[in-house]
N, C-alpha and C positions, 0 to 999 in steps of 0.2 A: 434774566432769570428763564425768558419766555423760549430762546437760542438753548439753553442746556437741555430743557426736558425735548426739544424736537430732539436733540443731539443724541440723551438718550431713548429717546421711540423709535429713533433711529435704528442702534445700536441692539435691543428689543424685535427690532423687527429682523436684524439682516441673520444674528442667532439667531433666534427661529426659522430659517428657513433653511440654519445653515443645521441645524439640530434634524430639521424632517428630514434633509436630501443623506443626511449620514445614518439615524437614525429608521428611519422609516423603509420594509423591506420592498423591496422593488419587482422578486420574486423570488421564490423559494423552491425547493423541490431537493430531489436524494440520487444522489453517482453512488456507483457501490462497482467493488475492482477491490482496487489490494496497492498500498501505501508504500509505493516503496522509495520516499524521502520525508524525513520531518523531525527537521530542527525549529532551536531557537534560535533565533539572529536578530539583527540590528548593530549602527551604528551607536544611533544617540538611548533609539526607540526598543528592547527590543519584544518581538511576539511571535506567533509560533508560523512557523509555512511550511507547506510540504504539499507533497503530489501525489497524483493519484492516476497509476494506471489502470484505466479502466480495460483497454483493451477493446478491440472488434476489429469489423469484417469490411475490406475494402471492396465494394461493387463494382469495381471501374479497375481491381487487377486480380480480383480474385482471391488473394492471401488474408491471412491476417494483420492487420499493422497496429502497433499500437495507438491507444489517444489518451492525452496527460491533460488533469484536470489539478490545478491551480489553487489554492487557500492555503487558509489565513486563520488559526485559532484565536480566542482572545481570553473564552474560558480552560482557568486550570485543570481541571475536573477531566473538559472534554482530552484538553491533549494527553494526562496520563494513561483515559485509555488505545484514544489508540498510538500510543509508542508501544502498551501492551501487545497492539495488534502489531507496530512495527518487528517487535522480536518475535511474535509466534510465526509469522509470515502469514495471520487470518486475515481470507478476505471481509473486510467489513463494507455495510453502506453508512454513508455519513450525511448525515441533514446539513442541508445547508439554507443563507440568507443572501440570496444576491443586493447588493447594495447601490444607491448611483454617483452617490463623491467617496470617493476615498481617503482620509487625513494617516498621513506617516504611522502616527500612536495605533491606531487601530490596525494595521497590520500593509501587505502588500500590493494584496489581490484585493477582488470585491465581495470575494466568495466565504462568507464567514461561517464556520461550520458552528450548529446548534445539538447537534448528537450525535451520537456511533453507537449504529447494531453489528453486529460480529454478527461470524453468515462462515453458518458451517463450522467441523474440529478442523481442529490447528495442525499444521502441516507437520511431514514425521521427519524426526530428526534426521540428523548428517547420518546414513552410514547405517539406518535401517535395513535389514534386511526383506523388509516384507514386498517389494517392490521388483522382485528378482522372482522368473522363473520357477518353480519347486518350491517355493516360501510354502513350509508350513510352523503353526503357530504353537508356541511352546520344546522347539527344542530347537537349541542355543547351535547359531546361528557362527559362523569361523569371522574373524573378523576382516579380512579382506574378502576381495569378495573376485577375487579371480578363480579361473574353469581348474578343474582337478584334472593334471596330466597323466595319460594311464599311462602304465609302465607295458612293453615290445612284451608282444607274448615270444617266449627263448623257443628257441630254434631248436628243431629236430637232427640229429644226423638223418641220415638214408639208413634203415637197420642194411645188414650187407645179407645175404642166404647160405643158407649153410647146404647147402645140397654140393654130393659129391659127383661128380660126373665122368 
């Protein structure tokens, strides 16, 4: 009887430690950028996984270099907001929590998204002419953005002189 009690107490302690390591947030914060990939995947446990393109500036080379942030989502409402941001191409701010341990049924990363903020207006739709020089709102734009060819000026024949000498 005493052995069963010790075994149950041992299991309670082990599950308590595992719950603390997976449920407790090691850190939290925000990352802003554009979601470049978002999918629901997994063989046995389906989870939402995504990649945020944070962007960045390299001090070594002096050029822009992409920086990526991998994240997991376990809330369907948050996943729906991220899906909408992917479809519209909008920048987002993702609020996340970092866990110490991760289990396969929680996601593939240690970063779990808890909230989403949409930043800025939606991107222009494909074929929108507002980015071209000379665009004036309200004027119908041609479907193709090809420069118009100028017709060559007619060649004038030299005039003949009417002089009689």
